[in-house]
C-alpha distance (Angstrom), angle and dihedral (degrees) to the residues before:
residue distance angle dihedral
M1 . . .
L2 8.36 . .
L3 9.26 152.8 .
T4 4.11 112.1 -90.9
S5 3.71 90.1 -126.9
R6 3.94 88.4 36.6
V7 3.78 86.7 -122.2
R8 3.77 109.2 175.8
P9 3.72 109.4 -97.9
L10 3.84 122.5 -127.5
R11 3.78 111.9 -91.4
P12 3.86 108.1 -106.6
S13 3.85 108.5 -99.6
T14 3.85 91.2 -141.0
R15 3.74 133.0 26.1
S16 3.74 97.3 156.0
S17 3.83 94.9 151.0
R18 3.71 93.4 49.8
R19 3.78 91.3 47.6
R20 3.72 90.1 49.7
A21 3.66 91.2 51.3
A22 3.92 89.6 47.7
A23 3.70 89.2 55.6
L24 3.83 93.2 50.7
L25 3.88 86.3 52.4
A26 3.78 97.8 42.2
S27 3.80 90.5 127.0
A28 3.81 89.6 62.4
V29 3.78 90.9 49.9
T30 3.70 94.4 58.5
V31 3.82 88.9 62.1
C32 3.75 88.1 67.3
L33 3.94 88.8 64.7
V34 3.87 90.2 67.8
A35 3.75 114.2 130.7
A36 3.82 114.2 -96.2
S37 3.59 88.5 -122.8
A38 3.76 93.1 65.7
P39 3.83 118.1 102.2
A40 3.79 111.9 -83.4
A41 3.85 109.4 -101.5
P42 3.86 136.3 173.0
L43 3.87 111.7 -101.1
G44 3.83 132.8 -168.9
V45 3.72 140.3 -174.8
G46 3.84 94.0 -105.9
D47 3.74 100.0 -95.6
R48 3.73 109.6 172.7
I49 3.85 93.5 -142.0
F50 3.84 98.3 34.9
P51 3.90 104.5 27.3
Y52 3.79 95.6 175.5
L53 3.88 96.5 42.8
G54 3.82 119.5 110.7
N55 3.86 123.3 8.0
P56 3.71 133.4 -111.4
G57 3.99 125.4 -129.4
Y58 3.72 102.4 56.2
D59 3.91 145.2 52.1
V60 3.85 115.8 -141.2
A61 3.78 113.8 -136.2
S62 3.87 98.0 179.0
Y63 3.91 145.5 -0.4
D64 3.82 121.4 -150.9
L65 3.83 106.7 -166.0
S66 3.76 118.9 -170.4
L67 3.92 114.9 -174.1
T68 3.74 127.9 -179.6
Y69 3.75 111.9 -159.5
P70 3.81 113.2 -153.2
G71 3.86 93.6 -150.2
T72 3.76 98.1 -101.6
N73 3.94 126.7 75.7
D74 3.63 97.9 -138.4
K75 3.82 99.4 66.4
P76 3.80 129.5 71.5
L77 3.77 120.1 -93.4
K78 3.80 121.3 -131.3
A79 3.64 108.8 -118.8
I80 4.00 143.8 -180.0
T81 3.67 116.1 -164.3
T82 3.89 117.0 -168.3
I83 3.76 118.5 -165.6
D84 3.84 121.7 -165.5
A85 3.91 109.1 -165.1
W86 3.84 144.7 160.3
T87 3.68 117.4 -132.8
T88 3.66 119.2 -124.3
A89 3.77 96.8 -169.0
S90 3.75 137.0 23.2
L91 3.84 103.9 -82.0
G92 3.80 128.5 -154.8
R93 3.78 85.1 167.8
F94 3.79 139.6 -9.0
N95 3.67 141.2 -159.3
L96 3.93 133.1 -120.9
D97 3.70 127.1 -167.2
F98 3.82 111.2 -116.8
A99 3.77 131.7 133.8
H100 3.79 117.1 156.3
G101 3.67 116.3 52.4
K102 3.88 141.2 55.1
V103 3.90 115.8 -92.0
D104 3.82 112.7 -143.2
S105 3.82 100.7 177.1
I106 3.90 143.6 -15.2
E107 3.74 125.6 -153.6
V108 3.73 125.6 -173.0
D109 3.79 115.5 -162.6
G110 3.87 89.6 -16.2
R111 3.67 97.7 -51.7
P112 3.71 127.4 105.8
A113 3.83 115.3 -105.0
S114 3.74 131.1 -164.4
F115 3.67 120.1 -121.0
T116 3.91 143.2 179.7
S117 3.69 136.9 178.3
A118 3.75 130.8 -104.0
G119 3.79 119.2 177.5
D120 3.79 105.4 -50.8
D121 3.76 93.0 -20.6
L122 3.80 137.4 96.4
V123 3.81 107.9 -140.4
V124 3.91 106.7 -151.4
T125 3.75 124.8 -165.3
P126 3.75 113.5 -167.5
R127 3.83 120.4 -155.2
M128 3.74 92.8 -113.1
R129 3.77 129.4 33.9
L130 3.82 113.0 -105.1
P131 3.82 114.7 -130.3
Q132 3.70 120.2 -133.0
G133 3.81 113.8 -88.6
S134 3.88 94.0 24.3
W135 3.68 128.2 131.0
M136 3.80 117.9 -114.4
R137 3.88 132.9 -173.2
I138 3.70 117.1 -158.5
V139 3.81 121.6 -168.7
V140 3.79 119.7 -170.0
R141 3.77 124.0 -171.5
H142 3.78 109.9 -158.2
T143 3.71 149.1 132.5
S144 3.84 124.5 -101.0
D145 3.75 111.5 -147.7
P146 3.81 116.0 -154.2
R147 3.77 95.7 -168.5
P148 3.84 113.8 111.6
V149 3.84 116.7 -93.0
K150 3.84 112.8 -128.1
D151 3.83 110.3 -109.8
R152 3.85 92.7 2.5
D153 3.66 132.1 111.5
G154 3.72 125.8 -139.8
G155 3.76 140.8 -8.8
W156 3.72 116.8 112.5
V157 3.85 116.3 19.3
Q158 3.84 114.0 -151.1
T159 3.85 108.1 -138.3
S160 3.70 126.1 -168.3
D161 3.78 90.1 -97.9
G162 3.69 105.7 23.7
L163 3.85 140.2 -44.6
A164 3.71 146.3 -43.4
M165 3.89 134.1 174.5
A166 3.82 130.4 -112.0
N167 3.80 103.8 173.3
Q168 3.77 103.5 162.5
A169 2.93 125.9 152.8
D170 3.70 109.2 -2.9
A171 3.80 107.9 -15.2
A172 3.70 109.6 94.7
H173 3.81 89.6 96.4
L174 3.74 88.4 61.0
V175 3.82 84.7 69.6
F176 3.84 106.4 32.7
P177 3.74 137.7 0.8
C178 3.75 110.7 -95.3
N179 3.82 149.6 130.8
D180 3.75 90.5 -82.5
H181 3.88 102.2 -158.2
P182 3.82 129.5 94.9
S183 3.70 94.0 -127.3
D184 3.82 89.0 73.1
K185 3.73 105.2 60.4
A186 3.86 123.1 175.8
M187 3.70 149.1 170.4
F188 3.86 117.0 -86.3
T189 3.84 136.3 -152.5
F190 3.67 119.5 -175.5
R191 3.76 126.1 -164.1
I192 3.75 112.3 -173.5
T193 3.86 122.6 -175.9
A194 3.83 116.1 -164.5
P195 3.70 139.5 156.0
N196 3.77 114.0 -76.3
K197 3.78 92.2 -109.3
D198 3.74 90.4 63.0
T199 3.89 131.4 72.8
A200 3.72 122.5 -144.5
V201 3.80 125.6 -158.3
A202 3.74 132.2 176.0
N203 3.86 143.4 175.8
G204 3.79 112.8 -62.4
L205 3.73 133.4 14.0
P206 3.83 129.0 -32.2
A207 3.86 111.6 -97.8
G208 3.75 99.3 -178.3
V209 3.91 147.4 -34.6
E210 3.76 121.2 -136.5
K211 3.74 123.1 -175.4
V212 3.77 118.8 -161.9
G213 3.84 117.3 174.0
G214 3.87 111.5 -54.6
S215 3.94 95.7 -8.3
T216 3.74 138.4 64.0
T217 3.84 126.7 -152.3
W218 3.81 113.8 -144.8
T219 3.77 118.7 -163.1
Y220 3.81 127.0 -160.9
R221 3.77 131.8 174.6
T222 3.84 132.2 -169.0
Q223 3.88 120.3 -131.4
H224 3.73 92.6 -155.5
P225 3.76 135.4 44.6
M226 3.94 118.0 -90.2
A227 3.68 139.6 -165.5
T228 3.73 116.2 -119.1
E229 3.74 92.8 -119.3
L230 3.86 89.3 62.8
A231 3.87 96.4 56.2
Q232 3.76 113.9 124.5
V233 3.92 130.9 -168.6
S234 3.78 118.8 172.0
I235 3.86 116.6 -169.9
G236 3.90 119.3 176.2
R237 3.81 147.7 85.4
S238 3.76 95.1 -52.2
T239 3.59 141.6 145.2
V240 3.83 123.0 -134.9
L241 3.77 113.8 -144.9
H242 3.80 120.0 -163.9
R243 3.76 133.0 -158.1
D244 3.81 139.7 154.0
G245 3.70 123.1 -95.8
P246 3.77 130.7 -169.9
H247 3.89 115.0 -37.8
G248 3.84 91.0 3.4
L249 3.86 93.7 -56.8
P250 3.74 104.8 169.8
V251 4.01 106.1 -126.7
R252 3.76 114.9 -170.5
D253 3.96 125.7 -179.5
V254 3.63 127.7 -159.7
V255 3.83 113.1 -147.0
P256 3.84 138.5 159.4
A257 3.78 106.4 -82.6
H258 3.81 96.5 -124.9
D259 3.91 93.2 48.8
K260 3.90 99.3 50.0
K261 3.84 90.8 105.5
A262 3.81 97.1 51.1
L263 3.84 93.2 43.4
E264 3.77 96.5 46.8
P265 4.00 94.7 87.1
W266 3.86 87.9 58.9
L267 3.79 95.1 43.0
A268 3.75 91.5 49.9
K269 3.75 88.9 66.3
T270 3.76 98.1 65.2
P271 3.73 101.1 83.9
D272 3.91 93.4 54.7
Q273 3.83 86.4 45.1
I274 3.70 90.3 54.8
S275 3.87 92.4 48.9
W276 3.76 87.7 50.5
M277 3.73 92.5 54.8
E278 3.83 90.1 45.4
S279 3.78 90.3 54.4
K280 4.00 87.6 56.8
V281 3.84 104.5 41.1
G282 3.79 108.5 5.6
A283 3.79 139.1 -105.5
Y284 3.82 119.7 3.5
P285 3.86 104.0 -98.9
F286 3.83 102.0 -138.3
E287 3.75 145.1 59.4
T288 3.82 98.2 -108.9
Y289 3.82 143.1 -7.2
G290 3.84 140.8 -157.5
L291 3.71 148.8 140.7
L292 3.83 125.5 -93.5
M293 3.82 108.0 -152.7
A294 3.74 105.8 -158.5
Q295 3.83 123.7 -161.5
A296 3.88 90.4 -140.0
T297 3.76 139.7 100.9
T298 3.85 107.8 -117.6
G299 3.69 105.9 145.4
F300 3.92 89.7 -133.8
E301 3.68 147.4 60.7
L302 3.82 118.0 -130.7
E303 3.83 133.9 -152.6
T304 3.80 98.2 -136.5
Q305 3.85 104.5 176.1
T306 3.80 112.7 -86.0
L307 3.84 93.0 -12.4
S308 3.76 114.7 58.1
L309 3.69 120.6 -154.8
F310 3.91 119.7 -123.5
E311 3.69 135.1 174.4
K312 3.77 105.6 -121.9
E313 3.79 88.2 -137.8
L314 3.84 90.6 69.8
F315 3.80 87.5 70.1
T316 3.71 99.0 39.4
E317 3.82 104.4 43.0
P318 3.78 106.2 94.6
A319 3.81 92.7 -154.6
Y320 3.82 89.5 77.8
P321 3.78 111.9 81.5
K322 3.80 119.1 -129.1
W323 3.84 93.5 -113.8
Y324 3.78 92.1 51.6
V325 3.91 94.2 51.6
E326 3.81 91.2 46.9
S327 3.68 91.4 52.0
I328 3.79 93.0 51.2
M329 3.72 86.2 51.6
V330 3.69 89.5 56.0
H331 3.86 91.0 47.9
E332 3.81 91.8 61.9
L333 3.79 92.5 39.2
S334 3.88 92.8 54.2
H335 3.86 86.9 51.1
Q336 3.78 86.5 71.8
W337 3.82 88.6 71.1
F338 3.95 95.9 29.7
G339 3.80 109.6 47.4
D340 3.70 104.6 2.4
S341 3.76 105.4 48.6
V342 3.84 91.4 25.9
S343 3.73 102.7 34.2
P344 3.84 124.9 -168.6
A345 3.84 111.8 -100.4
S346 3.82 88.9 -144.5
W347 3.82 133.2 10.0
S348 3.77 89.7 -107.0
D349 3.75 85.2 67.5
V350 3.83 92.0 59.8
W351 3.79 91.3 108.3
L352 3.74 86.4 73.7
N353 3.88 88.8 64.0
E354 3.94 100.7 39.4
G355 3.87 97.6 34.3
H356 3.67 91.6 55.6
A357 3.68 95.7 42.2
T358 3.88 89.0 49.5
W359 3.80 88.5 49.0
Y360 3.73 94.6 54.9
E361 3.79 92.5 41.6
S362 3.81 87.3 56.3
L363 3.71 97.2 41.5
Y364 3.80 89.3 51.6
A365 3.81 91.1 52.2
E366 3.77 88.2 51.2
E367 3.64 95.8 52.1
K368 3.70 102.3 35.8
A369 3.87 102.1 30.6
K370 3.90 102.1 26.6
K371 3.91 91.0 -117.6
P372 3.88 100.1 147.8
M373 3.83 111.5 -131.1
V374 3.76 88.8 -147.1
D375 3.68 89.1 67.7
R376 3.81 94.5 52.5
M377 3.78 91.5 45.7
K378 3.85 94.1 50.9
A379 3.83 89.8 50.5
A380 3.96 87.0 48.9
Y381 3.76 90.6 49.1
T382 3.85 90.3 52.0
A383 3.90 89.1 53.3
S384 3.89 98.5 34.8
D385 3.90 98.4 93.9
G386 3.77 88.5 51.2
W387 3.85 90.6 48.5
R388 3.71 91.4 49.5
A389 3.83 93.1 50.7
S390 3.71 91.8 48.2
G391 3.78 101.0 39.7
G392 3.66 109.4 11.0
P393 3.70 130.0 -107.9
P394 3.81 117.4 -50.9
A395 3.81 98.1 -97.2
A396 3.91 93.5 37.8
P397 3.74 106.4 46.4
K398 3.78 118.5 179.3
P399 3.70 117.7 -105.1
P400 3.78 114.8 -94.6
K401 3.70 124.6 -90.8
P402 3.86 117.8 -98.0
G403 3.77 108.7 -82.8
Q404 3.80 90.9 8.0
K405 3.75 105.9 86.6
I406 3.76 94.2 162.9
S407 3.70 91.3 52.9
I408 3.91 85.3 98.0
F409 3.80 83.5 81.6
R410 3.72 98.0 88.2
P411 3.79 131.3 145.4
N412 3.90 89.9 -94.5
I413 3.77 90.6 72.4
Y414 3.90 94.4 40.9
D415 3.70 113.5 40.5
G416 3.74 92.3 2.9
A417 3.70 91.4 60.1
A418 3.90 94.3 39.4
L419 3.88 82.7 56.7
A420 3.79 90.1 58.6
L421 3.75 89.1 49.4
Y422 3.92 88.5 51.8
A423 3.71 91.3 50.2
L424 3.87 89.1 50.4
R425 3.79 89.9 51.7
Q426 3.86 91.1 48.8
E427 3.85 90.0 50.9
I428 3.69 101.3 45.8
G429 3.86 102.6 24.6
R430 3.78 134.0 -111.6
E431 3.79 93.5 -84.8
F432 3.79 97.0 55.9
F433 3.91 91.1 39.0
E434 3.85 93.0 52.7
R435 3.81 88.5 49.1
L436 3.75 92.0 51.7
E437 3.68 92.6 51.5
R438 3.86 93.6 55.5
L439 3.85 92.9 44.2
W440 3.78 91.4 48.9
V441 3.75 98.3 58.4
R442 3.85 89.0 38.6
A443 3.80 95.9 51.5
H444 3.85 94.1 46.1
R445 3.71 104.5 33.0
D446 3.79 113.6 145.9
G447 3.75 91.3 6.9
T448 3.75 144.1 76.9
A449 3.77 131.0 -90.6
T450 3.77 140.4 -169.6
T451 3.83 135.0 -143.5
A452 3.86 88.4 -107.3
D453 3.88 88.8 56.6
F454 3.88 88.8 54.6
V455 3.71 93.5 47.8
R456 3.85 90.2 47.8
L457 3.73 92.6 52.1
A458 3.71 95.2 42.7
S459 3.76 89.9 53.6
A460 3.86 90.3 48.9
V461 3.78 92.5 52.0
A462 3.71 94.8 46.3
G463 3.82 91.5 45.1
R464 3.78 91.8 -130.8
D465 3.78 137.9 81.9
L466 3.87 108.6 -90.8
S467 3.76 97.4 169.3
G468 3.87 93.1 108.2
F469 3.84 92.4 47.8
L470 3.80 94.9 46.8
K471 3.76 92.7 40.5
A472 3.80 90.1 60.5
W473 3.73 92.8 45.6
L474 3.74 95.5 47.5
Y475 3.65 106.3 37.1
D476 3.80 114.5 15.9
A477 3.67 120.4 108.2
K478 3.78 93.3 -129.4
T479 3.81 125.0 54.2
P480 4.04 110.8 -108.9
P481 3.71 121.4 -124.4
M482 3.93 112.0 -82.5
P483 3.70 114.3 -111.4
G484 3.84 107.2 -122.5
H485 3.80 93.4 14.6
P486 3.79 109.6 69.9
D487 3.83 90.2 158.4
W488 3.90 92.2 64.9
K489 3.68 113.3 110.8
S490 3.89 129.3 -168.5
T491 3.75 114.5 -144.8
P492 3.83 115.8 -123.2
P493 3.72 114.5 -108.8
P494 3.87 116.4 -102.4
S495 3.65 118.9 -108.0
K496 3.71 119.2 -86.3
K497 3.78 90.5 -107.6
A498 3.88 89.1 52.8
R499 3.83 89.7 50.8
G500 3.69 91.5 55.9
W501 3.82 88.6 -113.5
P502 3.06 124.3 -140.8
G503 3.71 92.4 7.9
K504 3.88 129.0 95.3
P505 3.72 119.9 -25.2
G506 3.78 113.8 -94.2
V507 3.82 128.6 -135.2
G508 3.72 109.4 -44.1
E509 3.78 96.1 25.1
A510 3.66 96.0 75.8
D511 3.83 119.5 118.1
R512 3.83 93.6 -94.5
R513 3.78 127.4 114.6
T514 3.78 106.0 -159.3
P515 3.73 130.1 67.3
R516 3.82 87.8 -112.3
V517 3.73 92.2 95.7
R518 3.84 97.9 48.0
R519 3.73 101.7 62.8
A520 3.80 135.1 30.7
A521 3.80 121.1 -101.1
G522 3.62 113.5 -109.2
């Protein structure tokens, strides 16, 4: 949730999934061709869930984000965001997503550009029209405000000793100007300047530490492209613990300095969990991994790329049993394959993230703690019709509630989507299913993918057309019969009046993103 000399990176040789997504959203791209004299307006890439998220007309190659932390988490950070991008249309002006900070100036290719705001967008007019297929460098000098935004979810998280980020689903642009949609992944460089008493950590690998007077600048750089919603920066009085993972993978964890001894038994489990995931789906896809233990109340854990965000309380609250905590650790770890390396082309495809993460969370609990997956899937089947009525089918989730953008993270895309994967395994058999999982993450590594991509690959692996079978499981209002379990029944959803409609969300519709809120610990 982005090169030290800021050398222009090589243009990626293949971005087939992004081009495919762009073709599907061609109508949105044409909006970018509007004359510069037209009124400034927010744009988007046509996402069904977040129609004004992202922007057409360019393809970001890299972000370089410089942040200066003032030593307190209730005052704005000074920031410079540098964006290198290729134009995909002729641009008299273009939009960036940015909504929570003061913009001091913008340059395009070294020349001052004019700008204005429109909704959550910055509308930028360069001095000269940018031809299609040209390279552009955008430099935005701005502030980044860590204080919460009324009626908005995500962005900076204020911890007891500093800051962290939680940008899913649409909140990276509350932190820095960007093309805030997972279909436009890019490389990131972070340069965080903070008082010497603090430690700064970000996605990727460290690329230098420079101490000048009373402050230190920490530089981190990703080795793989990343969606803006997965960006992570931690600033605080933390300790960074290092250990080796499988094949010499560097594993680093960021924990409150005074809690490192108590948290170590949990952190020591990560290398074996990575090995377990590799045995299921293949090699870990990134340059490093680790846990960021935040002293904050978020209500969720989050799969920020290479550095997953966790509430410290998950590991210190005795009510949570050991097997449960370990399965949640695997949930976020599995997202490094499903959601981070292979990102959703649109937010309607988010079931591909959460369904798979829930699948491997449940499989780990089955294998390591003797918690049968079939029991969880039967319970999910019973509730599935209600989940579909409340939140939509897995691949067609209902839009979020006003002021609750993360309310798209309902049970239908967690256990409801894992249930569809279970049905698929029942239909094609374990051997074909496991082959599909490995091929999926290999075919779309470092890219984006759609539900249609998954259906095509599943059909190819099974050697028969599964489009009708998967369409019913992913898009129908009613849950289809479960192969091999004709006795399973789904409880009809209660009436709107019984649900308290249209009052507060019920269980599973709360603003939390992990399964932790949807079942009792025990």
